[in-house]
PDB file of N, CA, C and O in Angstrom:
ATOM      1  N   MET A   1      70.901  65.659  -1.857  1.00  0.00           N
ATOM      2  CA  MET A   1      70.936  65.039  -0.373  1.00  0.00           C
ATOM      3  C   MET A   1      72.943  65.801   0.035  1.00  0.00           C
ATOM      4  O   MET A   1      73.609  66.485   0.812  1.00  0.00           O
ATOM      5  N   GLU A   2      72.965  65.351  -0.642  1.00  0.00           N
ATOM      6  CA  GLU A   2      74.443  64.771  -0.850  1.00  0.00           C
ATOM      7  C   GLU A   2      75.444  65.936  -0.761  1.00  0.00           C
ATOM      8  O   GLU A   2      76.405  66.144  -0.020  1.00  0.00           O
ATOM      9  N   VAL A   3      74.737  66.808  -2.045  1.00  0.00           N
ATOM     10  CA  VAL A   3      75.837  67.696  -1.888  1.00  0.00           C
ATOM     11  C   VAL A   3      75.168  69.072  -0.430  1.00  0.00           C
ATOM     12  O   VAL A   3      75.658  70.201  -0.387  1.00  0.00           O
ATOM     13  N   GLY A   4      74.417  68.761   0.241  1.00  0.00           N
ATOM     14  CA  GLY A   4      73.626  69.126   1.026  1.00  0.00           C
ATOM     15  C   GLY A   4      74.295  68.986   2.295  1.00  0.00           C
ATOM     16  O   GLY A   4      74.413  69.811   3.201  1.00  0.00           O
ATOM     17  N   ARG A   5      74.659  67.956   2.216  1.00  0.00           N
ATOM     18  CA  ARG A   5      76.023  67.215   3.530  1.00  0.00           C
ATOM     19  C   ARG A   5      76.807  68.573   2.952  1.00  0.00           C
ATOM     20  O   ARG A   5      76.940  69.727   3.358  1.00  0.00           O
ATOM     21  N   LEU A   6      77.329  67.689   1.595  1.00  0.00           N
ATOM     22  CA  LEU A   6      79.018  68.349   1.987  1.00  0.00           C
ATOM     23  C   LEU A   6      78.711  70.187   2.255  1.00  0.00           C
ATOM     24  O   LEU A   6      79.427  70.695   3.119  1.00  0.00           O
ATOM     25  N   LEU A   7      77.814  71.008   1.627  1.00  0.00           N
ATOM     26  CA  LEU A   7      77.856  72.440   2.039  1.00  0.00           C
ATOM     27  C   LEU A   7      77.901  72.727   3.586  1.00  0.00           C
ATOM     28  O   LEU A   7      78.495  73.648   4.147  1.00  0.00           O
ATOM     29  N   LEU A   8      77.232  71.853   4.079  1.00  0.00           N
ATOM     30  CA  LEU A   8      77.068  71.512   5.652  1.00  0.00           C
ATOM     31  C   LEU A   8      78.512  72.057   6.441  1.00  0.00           C
ATOM     32  O   LEU A   8      78.795  73.073   7.077  1.00  0.00           O
ATOM     33  N   VAL A   9      79.327  70.697   6.004  1.00  0.00           N
ATOM     34  CA  VAL A   9      80.212  70.037   6.057  1.00  0.00           C
ATOM     35  C   VAL A   9      81.466  71.529   6.369  1.00  0.00           C
ATOM     36  O   VAL A   9      81.949  72.012   7.393  1.00  0.00           O
ATOM     37  N   LEU A  10      81.570  71.777   5.186  1.00  0.00           N
ATOM     38  CA  LEU A  10      82.419  73.222   4.667  1.00  0.00           C
ATOM     39  C   LEU A  10      81.776  74.017   5.151  1.00  0.00           C
ATOM     40  O   LEU A  10      81.912  74.740   4.164  1.00  0.00           O
ATOM     41  N   GLY A  11      81.180  74.584   5.769  1.00  0.00           N
ATOM     42  CA  GLY A  11      79.890  74.967   6.675  1.00  0.00           C
ATOM     43  C   GLY A  11      80.880  75.634   7.593  1.00  0.00           C
ATOM     44  O   GLY A  11      81.466  76.715   7.625  1.00  0.00           O
ATOM     45  N   LEU A  12      80.797  73.999   8.692  1.00  0.00           N
ATOM     46  CA  LEU A  12      81.421  74.278   9.644  1.00  0.00           C
ATOM     47  C   LEU A  12      83.162  73.715   9.920  1.00  0.00           C
ATOM     48  O   LEU A  12      83.881  73.276  10.817  1.00  0.00           O
ATOM     49  N   VAL A  13      83.192  74.027   8.704  1.00  0.00           N
ATOM     50  CA  VAL A  13      85.359  73.584   9.005  1.00  0.00           C
ATOM     51  C   VAL A  13      85.699  74.807   9.260  1.00  0.00           C
ATOM     52  O   VAL A  13      86.495  75.230  10.098  1.00  0.00           O
ATOM     53  N   LEU A  14      84.327  75.992   7.627  1.00  0.00           N
ATOM     54  CA  LEU A  14      84.639  77.663   8.145  1.00  0.00           C
ATOM     55  C   LEU A  14      84.393  78.065   9.123  1.00  0.00           C
ATOM     56  O   LEU A  14      85.166  78.948   9.494  1.00  0.00           O
ATOM     57  N   VAL A  15      83.060  77.644  10.252  1.00  0.00           N
ATOM     58  CA  VAL A  15      83.425  78.086  11.123  1.00  0.00           C
ATOM     59  C   VAL A  15      84.419  78.081  12.600  1.00  0.00           C
ATOM     60  O   VAL A  15      84.802  78.974  13.357  1.00  0.00           O
ATOM     61  N   VAL A  16      84.574  76.792  12.562  1.00  0.00           N
ATOM     62  CA  VAL A  16      85.820  76.824  12.784  1.00  0.00           C
ATOM     63  C   VAL A  16      87.391  77.325  12.701  1.00  0.00           C
ATOM     64  O   VAL A  16      88.224  77.650  13.546  1.00  0.00           O
ATOM     65  N   LEU A  17      87.382  77.235  11.394  1.00  0.00           N
ATOM     66  CA  LEU A  17      88.328  78.346  11.307  1.00  0.00           C
ATOM     67  C   LEU A  17      88.437  79.402  11.546  1.00  0.00           C
ATOM     68  O   LEU A  17      89.545  79.865  11.816  1.00  0.00           O
ATOM     69  N   GLY A  18      87.193  80.239  11.527  1.00  0.00           N
ATOM     70  CA  GLY A  18      87.235  82.132  11.845  1.00  0.00           C
ATOM     71  C   GLY A  18      86.905  81.307  13.231  1.00  0.00           C
ATOM     72  O   GLY A  18      87.963  81.460  13.842  1.00  0.00           O
ATOM     73  N   LEU A  19      85.873  80.358  14.258  1.00  0.00           N
ATOM     74  CA  LEU A  19      86.669  80.940  15.791  1.00  0.00           C
ATOM     75  C   LEU A  19      87.377  80.226  15.892  1.00  0.00           C
ATOM     76  O   LEU A  19      86.873  79.396  16.648  1.00  0.00           O
ATOM     77  N   MET A  20      88.950  79.711  15.454  1.00  0.00           N
ATOM     78  CA  MET A  20      89.901  79.633  15.739  1.00  0.00           C
ATOM     79  C   MET A  20      90.675  80.506  15.059  1.00  0.00           C
ATOM     80  O   MET A  20      91.834  80.266  15.399  1.00  0.00           O
ATOM     81  N   TRP A  21      90.641  81.775  13.940  1.00  0.00           N
ATOM     82  CA  TRP A  21      91.429  82.769  13.633  1.00  0.00           C
ATOM     83  C   TRP A  21      91.307  83.815  14.806  1.00  0.00           C
ATOM     84  O   TRP A  21      92.308  84.248  15.377  1.00  0.00           O
ATOM     85  N   LEU A  22      89.776  84.272  15.196  1.00  0.00           N
ATOM     86  CA  LEU A  22      89.912  84.887  16.195  1.00  0.00           C
ATOM     87  C   LEU A  22      89.514  84.545  17.963  1.00  0.00           C
ATOM     88  O   LEU A  22      88.968  85.345  18.723  1.00  0.00           O
ATOM     89  N   TYR A  23      89.876  83.419  18.236  1.00  0.00           N
ATOM     90  CA  TYR A  23      89.889  83.338  19.378  1.00  0.00           C
ATOM     91  C   TYR A  23      91.536  82.806  19.793  1.00  0.00           C
ATOM     92  O   TYR A  23      92.104  82.891  20.882  1.00  0.00           O
ATOM     93  N   ALA A  24      91.820  82.485  19.055  1.00  0.00           N
ATOM     94  CA  ALA A  24      93.262  82.040  19.087  1.00  0.00           C
ATOM     95  C   ALA A  24      94.167  82.271  17.842  1.00  0.00           C
ATOM     96  O   ALA A  24      94.682  81.383  17.164  1.00  0.00           O
ATOM     97  N   PRO A  25      94.269  83.577  17.662  1.00  0.00           N
ATOM     98  CA  PRO A  25      95.655  83.994  16.236  1.00  0.00           C
ATOM     99  C   PRO A  25      96.819  83.540  16.078  1.00  0.00           C
ATOM    100  O   PRO A  25      97.503  83.481  15.057  1.00  0.00           O
ATOM    101  N   GLY A  26      97.151  83.035  17.711  1.00  0.00           N
ATOM    102  CA  GLY A  26      98.441  83.333  17.372  1.00  0.00           C
ATOM    103  C   GLY A  26      99.296  81.584  16.715  1.00  0.00           C
ATOM    104  O   GLY A  26     100.442  81.259  16.406  1.00  0.00           O
ATOM    105  N   LEU A  27      97.720  80.758  16.780  1.00  0.00           N
ATOM    106  CA  LEU A  27      98.217  79.155  16.348  1.00  0.00           C
ATOM    107  C   LEU A  27      98.183  79.041  14.653  1.00  0.00           C
ATOM    108  O   LEU A  27      98.480  78.046  13.993  1.00  0.00           O
ATOM    109  N   LEU A  28      97.521  80.975  13.913  1.00  0.00           N
ATOM    110  CA  LEU A  28      97.588  80.521  12.455  1.00  0.00           C
ATOM    111  C   LEU A  28      98.621  81.915  12.444  1.00  0.00           C
ATOM    112  O   LEU A  28      98.359  82.774  11.602  1.00  0.00           O
ATOM    113  N   GLY A  29      99.690  82.121  13.294  1.00  0.00           N
ATOM    114  CA  GLY A  29     100.551  83.379  13.290  1.00  0.00           C
ATOM    115  C   GLY A  29     102.230  82.749  12.040  1.00  0.00           C
ATOM    116  O   GLY A  29     103.090  83.214  11.292  1.00  0.00           O
ATOM    117  N   TRP A  30     101.723  81.418  12.625  1.00  0.00           N
ATOM    118  CA  TRP A  30     102.533  80.564  11.203  1.00  0.00           C
ATOM    119  C   TRP A  30     102.630  81.462   9.887  1.00  0.00           C
ATOM    120  O   TRP A  30     103.491  82.277   9.555  1.00  0.00           O
ATOM    121  N   PHE A  31     101.268  80.976   9.143  1.00  0.00           N
ATOM    122  CA  PHE A  31     100.939  80.863   8.120  1.00  0.00           C
ATOM    123  C   PHE A  31     100.884  82.531   7.354  1.00  0.00           C
ATOM    124  O   PHE A  31     100.425  83.608   7.734  1.00  0.00           O
ATOM    125  N   GLY A  32     101.687  82.023   5.965  1.00  0.00           N
ATOM    126  CA  GLY A  32     102.577  83.361   5.355  1.00  0.00           C
ATOM    127  C   GLY A  32     103.792  83.822   6.011  1.00  0.00           C
ATOM    128  O   GLY A  32     104.195  84.978   5.884  1.00  0.00           O
ATOM    129  N   ARG A  33     104.432  82.863   6.770  1.00  0.00           N
ATOM    130  CA  ARG A  33     105.946  83.291   6.847  1.00  0.00           C
ATOM    131  C   ARG A  33     107.145  82.065   6.410  1.00  0.00           C
ATOM    132  O   ARG A  33     108.375  82.097   6.455  1.00  0.00           O
ATOM    133  N   LEU A  34     106.489  81.341   6.114  1.00  0.00           N
ATOM    134  CA  LEU A  34     107.482  80.274   5.750  1.00  0.00           C
ATOM    135  C   LEU A  34     108.221  80.286   4.651  1.00  0.00           C
ATOM    136  O   LEU A  34     107.910  81.100   3.782  1.00  0.00           O
ATOM    137  N   PRO A  35     109.107  79.598   4.479  1.00  0.00           N
ATOM    138  CA  PRO A  35     110.615  80.004   3.647  1.00  0.00           C
ATOM    139  C   PRO A  35     110.090  79.612   2.655  1.00  0.00           C
ATOM    140  O   PRO A  35     109.230  78.744   2.804  1.00  0.00           O
ATOM    141  N   GLY A  36     110.370  80.049   1.401  1.00  0.00           N
ATOM    142  CA  GLY A  36     109.692  80.404  -0.138  1.00  0.00           C
ATOM    143  C   GLY A  36     109.059  81.377  -0.203  1.00  0.00           C
ATOM    144  O   GLY A  36     109.281  82.154  -1.131  1.00  0.00           O
ATOM    145  N   ASP A  37     107.628  81.788   1.172  1.00  0.00           N
ATOM    146  CA  ASP A  37     106.806  83.141   0.487  1.00  0.00           C
ATOM    147  C   ASP A  37     107.892  84.172   0.443  1.00  0.00           C
ATOM    148  O   ASP A  37     108.740  84.467   1.285  1.00  0.00           O
ATOM    149  N   ILE A  38     107.577  84.788  -1.125  1.00  0.00           N
ATOM    150  CA  ILE A  38     108.853  85.879  -1.455  1.00  0.00           C
ATOM    151  C   ILE A  38     107.801  87.329  -0.898  1.00  0.00           C
ATOM    152  O   ILE A  38     106.677  87.583  -1.333  1.00  0.00           O
ATOM    153  N   ARG A  39     108.444  87.990  -0.007  1.00  0.00           N
ATOM    154  CA  ARG A  39     108.092  89.367   0.178  1.00  0.00           C
ATOM    155  C   ARG A  39     109.472  90.306  -0.348  1.00  0.00           C
ATOM    156  O   ARG A  39     110.530  89.915   0.144  1.00  0.00           O
ATOM    157  N   ILE A  40     109.577  91.529  -1.315  1.00  0.00           N
ATOM    158  CA  ILE A  40     110.359  92.547  -0.821  1.00  0.00           C
ATOM    159  C   ILE A  40     108.985  94.081  -0.646  1.00  0.00           C
ATOM    160  O   ILE A  40     107.885  94.501  -1.005  1.00  0.00           O
ATOM    161  N   GLU A  41     110.283  94.347   0.247  1.00  0.00           N
ATOM    162  CA  GLU A  41     109.071  95.563   0.359  1.00  0.00           C
ATOM    163  C   GLU A  41     110.275  96.812   0.081  1.00  0.00           C
ATOM    164  O   GLU A  41     111.373  96.623   0.606  1.00  0.00           O
ATOM    165  N   ARG A  42     110.161  97.508  -0.369  1.00  0.00           N
ATOM    166  CA  ARG A  42     110.947  98.703  -0.626  1.00  0.00           C
ATOM    167  C   ARG A  42     110.177  99.709  -0.506  1.00  0.00           C
ATOM    168  O   ARG A  42     109.031  99.623  -0.064  1.00  0.00           O
ATOM    169  N   GLU A  43     110.993 101.300  -1.074  1.00  0.00           N
ATOM    170  CA  GLU A  43     110.174 103.228  -0.776  1.00  0.00           C
ATOM    171  C   GLU A  43     109.552 102.889  -1.458  1.00  0.00           C
ATOM    172  O   GLU A  43     109.940 102.625  -2.596  1.00  0.00           O
ATOM    173  N   GLY A  44     108.028 102.712  -0.981  1.00  0.00           N
ATOM    174  CA  GLY A  44     106.795 103.199  -1.976  1.00  0.00           C
ATOM    175  C   GLY A  44     106.623 101.820  -2.999  1.00  0.00           C
ATOM    176  O   GLY A  44     106.004 101.767  -4.061  1.00  0.00           O
ATOM    177  N   PHE A  45     107.367 100.757  -2.323  1.00  0.00           N
ATOM    178  CA  PHE A  45     106.745  99.205  -2.938  1.00  0.00           C
ATOM    179  C   PHE A  45     106.489  98.394  -2.363  1.00  0.00           C
ATOM    180  O   PHE A  45     107.635  97.944  -2.347  1.00  0.00           O
ATOM    181  N   ARG A  46     105.750  97.444  -1.587  1.00  0.00           N
ATOM    182  CA  ARG A  46     105.583  96.313  -1.253  1.00  0.00           C
ATOM    183  C   ARG A  46     105.175  95.557  -2.299  1.00  0.00           C
ATOM    184  O   ARG A  46     104.668  96.098  -3.282  1.00  0.00           O
ATOM    185  N   LEU A  47     105.442  93.448  -2.177  1.00  0.00           N
ATOM    186  CA  LEU A  47     105.148  92.748  -3.100  1.00  0.00           C
ATOM    187  C   LEU A  47     105.134  91.885  -2.343  1.00  0.00           C
ATOM    188  O   LEU A  47     106.161  91.374  -1.898  1.00  0.00           O
ATOM    189  N   TYR A  48     103.633  91.438  -1.946  1.00  0.00           N
ATOM    190  CA  TYR A  48     104.174  89.910  -0.914  1.00  0.00           C
ATOM    191  C   TYR A  48     103.621  88.655  -2.254  1.00  0.00           C
ATOM    192  O   TYR A  48     102.772  88.932  -3.103  1.00  0.00           O
ATOM    193  N   PHE A  49     104.363  87.251  -2.148  1.00  0.00           N
ATOM    194  CA  PHE A  49     104.288  86.359  -2.437  1.00  0.00           C
ATOM    195  C   PHE A  49     103.532  84.769  -1.840  1.00  0.00           C
ATOM    196  O   PHE A  49     103.812  83.667  -2.311  1.00  0.00           O
ATOM    197  N   PRO A  50     103.256  84.839  -1.526  1.00  0.00           N
ATOM    198  CA  PRO A  50     103.274  83.436  -1.103  1.00  0.00           C
ATOM    199  C   PRO A  50     102.397  81.918  -0.743  1.00  0.00           C
ATOM    200  O   PRO A  50     101.439  81.351  -0.218  1.00  0.00           O
ATOM    201  N   LEU A  51     104.096  81.832  -1.810  1.00  0.00           N
ATOM    202  CA  LEU A  51     103.890  80.769  -2.663  1.00  0.00           C
ATOM    203  C   LEU A  51     103.361  79.442  -1.750  1.00  0.00           C
ATOM    204  O   LEU A  51     102.285  78.844  -1.778  1.00  0.00           O
ATOM    205  N   THR A  52     104.725  79.211  -0.826  1.00  0.00           N
ATOM    206  CA  THR A  52     105.031  77.595  -0.040  1.00  0.00           C
ATOM    207  C   THR A  52     103.437  78.071   0.772  1.00  0.00           C
ATOM    208  O   THR A  52     102.716  77.117   1.065  1.00  0.00           O
ATOM    209  N   SER A  53     102.984  79.292   1.073  1.00  0.00           N
ATOM    210  CA  SER A  53     101.992  78.958   1.795  1.00  0.00           C
ATOM    211  C   SER A  53     100.975  78.427   1.132  1.00  0.00           C
ATOM    212  O   SER A  53     100.337  77.450   1.525  1.00  0.00           O
ATOM    213  N   MET A  54     100.689  79.306  -0.347  1.00  0.00           N
ATOM    214  CA  MET A  54      99.507  78.832  -1.027  1.00  0.00           C
ATOM    215  C   MET A  54      99.492  77.429  -1.470  1.00  0.00           C
ATOM    216  O   MET A  54      98.405  76.972  -1.824  1.00  0.00           O
ATOM    217  N   LEU A  55     100.584  76.640  -1.505  1.00  0.00           N
ATOM    218  CA  LEU A  55     100.648  74.804  -2.218  1.00  0.00           C
ATOM    219  C   LEU A  55     100.852  74.770  -0.944  1.00  0.00           C
ATOM    220  O   LEU A  55     101.962  74.277  -0.745  1.00  0.00           O
ATOM    221  N   LEU A  56     100.452  74.985  -0.204  1.00  0.00           N
ATOM    222  CA  LEU A  56     100.221  74.033   1.341  1.00  0.00           C
ATOM    223  C   LEU A  56      98.893  74.117   1.826  1.00  0.00           C
ATOM    224  O   LEU A  56      98.644  73.277   2.692  1.00  0.00           O
ATOM    225  N   VAL A  57      97.867  74.963   1.494  1.00  0.00           N
ATOM    226  CA  VAL A  57      96.409  75.765   1.168  1.00  0.00           C
ATOM    227  C   VAL A  57      96.112  74.696   0.194  1.00  0.00           C
ATOM    228  O   VAL A  57      95.193  74.014   0.648  1.00  0.00           O
ATOM    229  N   SER A  58      96.468  74.312  -0.837  1.00  0.00           N
ATOM    230  CA  SER A  58      96.070  74.044  -1.989  1.00  0.00           C
ATOM    231  C   SER A  58      96.208  72.345  -1.393  1.00  0.00           C
ATOM    232  O   SER A  58      95.302  71.514  -1.351  1.00  0.00           O
ATOM    233  N   LEU A  59      98.132  72.121  -0.824  1.00  0.00           N
ATOM    234  CA  LEU A  59      97.635  70.118  -0.643  1.00  0.00           C
ATOM    235  C   LEU A  59      96.669  70.209   0.010  1.00  0.00           C
ATOM    236  O   LEU A  59      95.615  69.784  -0.463  1.00  0.00           O
ATOM    237  N   VAL A  60      96.696  70.915   1.594  1.00  0.00           N
ATOM    238  CA  VAL A  60      95.039  70.282   2.309  1.00  0.00           C
ATOM    239  C   VAL A  60      93.717  70.263   2.148  1.00  0.00           C
ATOM    240  O   VAL A  60      92.906  69.505   2.680  1.00  0.00           O
ATOM    241  N   LEU A  61      93.457  71.503   1.065  1.00  0.00           N
ATOM    242  CA  LEU A  61      92.304  71.489   0.627  1.00  0.00           C
ATOM    243  C   LEU A  61      92.091  69.891  -0.662  1.00  0.00           C
ATOM    244  O   LEU A  61      91.105  69.154  -0.659  1.00  0.00           O
ATOM    245  N   SER A  62      93.547  69.717  -1.796  1.00  0.00           N
ATOM    246  CA  SER A  62      93.149  68.497  -1.906  1.00  0.00           C
ATOM    247  C   SER A  62      92.704  66.870  -1.469  1.00  0.00           C
ATOM    248  O   SER A  62      92.288  65.824  -1.966  1.00  0.00           O
ATOM    249  N   LEU A  63      93.097  67.452  -0.225  1.00  0.00           N
ATOM    250  CA  LEU A  63      93.139  66.281   0.653  1.00  0.00           C
ATOM    251  C   LEU A  63      91.834  65.896   1.467  1.00  0.00           C
ATOM    252  O   LEU A  63      91.160  64.872   1.572  1.00  0.00           O
ATOM    253  N   LEU A  64      91.777  67.249   2.027  1.00  0.00           N
ATOM    254  CA  LEU A  64      90.227  66.831   2.576  1.00  0.00           C
ATOM    255  C   LEU A  64      89.367  67.014   1.820  1.00  0.00           C
ATOM    256  O   LEU A  64      88.280  66.921   2.389  1.00  0.00           O
ATOM    257  N   LEU A  65      89.246  67.351   0.248  1.00  0.00           N
ATOM    258  CA  LEU A  65      88.189  67.492  -0.673  1.00  0.00           C
ATOM    259  C   LEU A  65      88.218  65.766  -1.100  1.00  0.00           C
ATOM    260  O   LEU A  65      87.175  65.121  -1.000  1.00  0.00           O
ATOM    261  N   SER A  66      89.093  65.318  -1.426  1.00  0.00           N
ATOM    262  CA  SER A  66      89.637  63.829  -1.851  1.00  0.00           C
ATOM    263  C   SER A  66      88.711  63.163  -0.084  1.00  0.00           C
ATOM    264  O   SER A  66      88.053  62.127  -0.184  1.00  0.00           O
ATOM    265  N   LEU A  67      88.757  63.559   0.707  1.00  0.00           N
ATOM    266  CA  LEU A  67      88.340  62.415   1.911  1.00  0.00           C
ATOM    267  C   LEU A  67      86.653  62.525   1.867  1.00  0.00           C
ATOM    268  O   LEU A  67      85.933  61.551   2.087  1.00  0.00           O
ATOM    269  N   LEU A  68      86.145  63.872   1.547  1.00  0.00           N
ATOM    270  CA  LEU A  68      84.492  63.776   1.593  1.00  0.00           C
ATOM    271  C   LEU A  68      83.853  63.715   0.369  1.00  0.00           C
ATOM    272  O   LEU A  68      82.633  63.867   0.418  1.00  0.00           O
ATOM    273  N   LEU A  69      84.338  63.537  -0.687  1.00  0.00           N
ATOM    274  CA  LEU A  69      84.195  62.784  -1.863  1.00  0.00           C
ATOM    275  C   LEU A  69      84.176  61.172  -1.508  1.00  0.00           C
ATOM    276  O   LEU A  69      83.164  60.479  -1.614  1.00  0.00           O
ATOM    277  N   ARG A  70      85.410  60.708  -1.089  1.00  0.00           N
ATOM    278  CA  ARG A  70      85.433  59.347  -1.087  1.00  0.00           C
ATOM    279  C   ARG A  70      84.224  58.828   0.611  1.00  0.00           C
ATOM    280  O   ARG A  70      83.815  57.682   0.802  1.00  0.00           O
ATOM    281  N   TRP A  71      83.942  59.987   1.511  1.00  0.00           N
ATOM    282  CA  TRP A  71      83.184  59.917   2.411  1.00  0.00           C
ATOM    283  C   TRP A  71      81.430  59.903   1.695  1.00  0.00           C
ATOM    284  O   TRP A  71      80.660  59.450   2.542  1.00  0.00           O
ATOM    285  N   PHE A  72      81.171  60.041   1.224  1.00  0.00           N
ATOM    286  CA  PHE A  72      80.014  60.382   0.181  1.00  0.00           C
ATOM    287  C   PHE A  72      79.481  60.056  -1.164  1.00  0.00           C
ATOM    288  O   PHE A  72      78.422  60.332  -1.728  1.00  0.00           O
ATOM    289  N   ARG A  73      80.529  59.387  -1.504  1.00  0.00           N
ATOM    290  CA  ARG A  73      80.368  58.065  -2.264  1.00  0.00           C
ATOM    291  C   ARG A  73      79.907  56.715  -1.598  1.00  0.00           C
ATOM    292  O   ARG A  73      79.802  55.695  -2.279  1.00  0.00           O
TER     293      ARG A  73
END
């Protein structure tokens, strides 16, 4: 039963993020352009390594999962 709730909450979060991305793309326009994101562009070569953005995503997901696990215990 708890796994069902967790999947429902995660699904709702994904729906909200999808709607934000679809109808308000300017809200997430800063994502991927943070200081620390590595971007190298040369002729015939493009490297993009979003280091800071992925650290931020990891931090937010860790906090959300921690809160969800505490809520379902």
